N, C-alpha and C positions, 0 to 999 in steps of 0.2 A: 272797531265797529263792523259788525257783518255788512256787505252790501245788499243784502235785503233784510226787511223788516216786517213782523207781523202786526198790522193793524186791525183793530176791533171796532166794526162799525156799532152805529146807535140801533140796528136792525136786528144786533145779536150775532152777526157771522163775523167771521175771522178770515183774512186773506192776507197773503204775502206780495209783495212787492218787492222788485230789485232795481237799483238804481240805473241800470243797464237800459232800462226802459221809462227812465222817469222825467223825459222830454215833456214839455209843459203840451204839446199837441197830443198826448197817447193818454188814454186811459187804460190802466191793465191791473189786474188781480189774480192770483192762482188762490182761489177758495180753498179752504178745508170742509169739514163737516160740521162745524159749527153753526148753529142757528136753524131758522127752518122748522117744518113742521110733521116733518116724516116719523114714522114710529116702525117701531119691531127690528128689523134687519136693515132698515132704511132710514134708521132714526139719524135726523138730523138734517142737513143741506142737503138732500139727494135731487139732484137735476137732470136725472137720465129719464126719458119718456118712454124709454123701452126695457124699463128694469124691470116691471111689476108691480110698482108701486102705484098708490092711488094717484090718477090723473089731477085731481084736484090739490092735492098736497105737493105735487113736484110743480105745477103751475104756481103756484104761490111761493114755493122756493124760488123760482127762476124769476119772478115778480122781485122778491127779496134782494135778489142778486144785484138786479138795476137799481134797486133804491140804496142798496149799501154804497153803489157808485156815484150815488146822485145824476142817475142817467134813466130815470123813469119812462124818457118819451125816445129812447135808442130801442131799435129793433133788435133782438136775442136771436143770434143764427146759430142752430147747432145741428149736427149731420146723423144721418143713421151710421155711424162707424164701422167698419167692417174690416179692419185690419188689412188694408190695402195700400196703393199706391197713388190713389187719384186724389187730386187736389182741385178745386173749383173755384173759380172767379166769382166773386158777387158784385153785381153791378146794377143799373136800372133795369135792365131788362128782367132779371130774374130773383130781385131783392124779395118782392111782396110773395112769391110763392114760396121762397125760402122760410120764411118766419113761420108758414102757417104750422100748424101741430101736427097736421097729418103730411107734412112734408116727406117726400122718399127720396130727398138727396143722399145717395151712397157715395161717400168718399171719406177720407180722413186728414184732408186738409182743405184748408178755407181762405182765401185774398182778397181785398179788395183796397179800392182806393176812396170810397164812399164815407162820409160822416155820417154820424147818427146810426150807425151798424156796431153792433158789439160781436165780435169772431167768438164763439165758446167751442172750448173742447172737453169732452168729458173723459174722467180717468178713473183707474180705480187698480193702480199700480203699473201702467204703462205711461209714457213719459209725456205730459203738455207742453209743448214747445210754441212760445209767442215769438214772432218776429216783427221788424219793422225798420224801414227805410224814411228816416225823419227828412231827409232831403227830397225825396220823390214823393212823400207822403203817402207810401204805401204799406200795409201790416197784412201778416200772414199768420196762421196757428195750424198747427198738427198734432194728431195724436200719434205716436210712436211707440206701439210694441213691438217684440221682436219681428214679428212679421212684417208689418209694415215700415219697418226701419231697414229690413234686409232687403225688401221690395223697392224701396226706394222714396217713400214718401216724404221726406226731409227736403233732398234735391228736388223732388217734383214742386214741392211748395214753393222752393227758393225760384224754381224756374219759372212759375205761374206769375208768381212777384215782379218777376224781372219782364214778364211780357207786357204789363201794364206800367212800366217805367222804373220800378227798382234796379239798382245795381248790388251784386252780391257784396261786393267790397263796401259797401255803404250801411248793410245791413245788420243790426243789432238783434242778438237771440239771447233769448233764456230759456233754458231747461227747469220746470217746476219740480215740485216735488214729487217723484217716483219710486220704484221697487230699487233698494240697493243692492251693490254686489254681494253683502254679506246674508244678504235675506233670498238671494235667487239662485238656489242650488238646481242644477239641470243634468241629464244625462248623458252618455256619450253620443247619443244617437241624436241629439238636440245640438250637439257641438258639431257633429261631423255635416248635419244639415246647414249648418250657418256657413261653415268651412267652406262646404262646396258650392256656396253661391257668392259667397266674398272671403278669399283668404286673408282679409285685412283684418278680419274680427278674431284672430288669433290671439291677438294680443288684450281679449277684452274675456279670457278664460283664464280661471285661476283653480288649479287643484285644491279639492275639499280634504284640509290635513287636520281636521278639526275631531275627527270620529275614527275608531279603530275597526269599524265594521269591514267587514269580509270584501263587501262590494263596494265601497269608498274609492278604490281604485278607479271606478267609473265615473264618479261625481266629480262634480265643478262648479265654480260660482262663475256666473255670468254679469259682466258690468254693463247694463244696459245704457246707462247714461255715459260711459265712455265710447260706445258703438255710434250713440248720436253725436258724439264729439267728432269721431271720425268722419261720419256722414256729414257733416256741416264743413269741414276742411275739404272733401271731396267735392261738395259746391261752392267752393271759392268763400265762404262766410268765415271769417275769422275773428269777429267781435262777438263772442260769446261766452255766457258764463252758467251756473247752475244754482238752483238753492238746494243745497243737499242735506234734505230730509228724506228718511227713508219712511215708505207708506205703509209698509208691513209691520215696521216697528213701534208705529205711532197709532193705533186703533181708535184713541178716544180723538185725533185729529183728522184720519183720515179713514176712507175706506178703502179695502185691500181686498182685491179679487182671490190671490192665493190663500191669505188668512182665510178667508171665508171658506176657502176650499178645504184647507186643512182641518179646518173647524165642522167638516161636513155640513157647510151650509152651499144651498144653490142660488140664494137671493143675495143681493148686496147692492148697496147704492155706488153712484159716481159721482165726485165733487167735478168742480168745472174750473175753467182757468179762461178768463175773457180778454180780449184787447179791441179798442177803439179807437177811432180819431175825434179829436173834440170838434 
């Protein structure tokens, strides 16, 4: 049996849970696009307020996420994600402002030890990462695309967790559904840019030998999830796992920025991944 399972809610949504985050104190789920009432390019459970979707539909979808977890009274907090390295601690001082639909919290990581809060990460190929130190009662979540990952969002989220009591050795972490290596073709400039910033990324690139085109020599496949694991190890987090599902190859289950781009579409939805403390 796989260490993660797909659960289908009475609300019509579907989400994955991993046994590494299955402690009784935790609420967590990596939601798919199933359920919700968005239409068109956002069809399904689009949870992004900044996607161009109708506000009332997105708000309905976000409320549905809470109902799916039987957590209607919890406050769902998401960010204006900017592919950067900043992580924010949510506490009693900023909790109320962070939950406002007009909130302009620009960051890619969230950390808290407060109960009755759901930390939410939006994604559409980038890696949603959920973390928890069950001993300290501290949780974290971050959005790791290649820009944020190379900038240090994973390490900084761990650092912010440790500021409020967590210990890196006690943190358990799951990388959610994201674009997989075989779907993530990049060029030489991308590779050089990554290696300039972190030479350790060399082990995340694989030559594209699947085509005989003349320019294939300068094409590579990039393993984002492997790079996330390298970053976790650098942050001294060694208890981690992945839900190995490719968002690009599973359009019925997930939104995918890259697939939408390849189809010439400028609009796309984002699925949500959430974690909270009971």
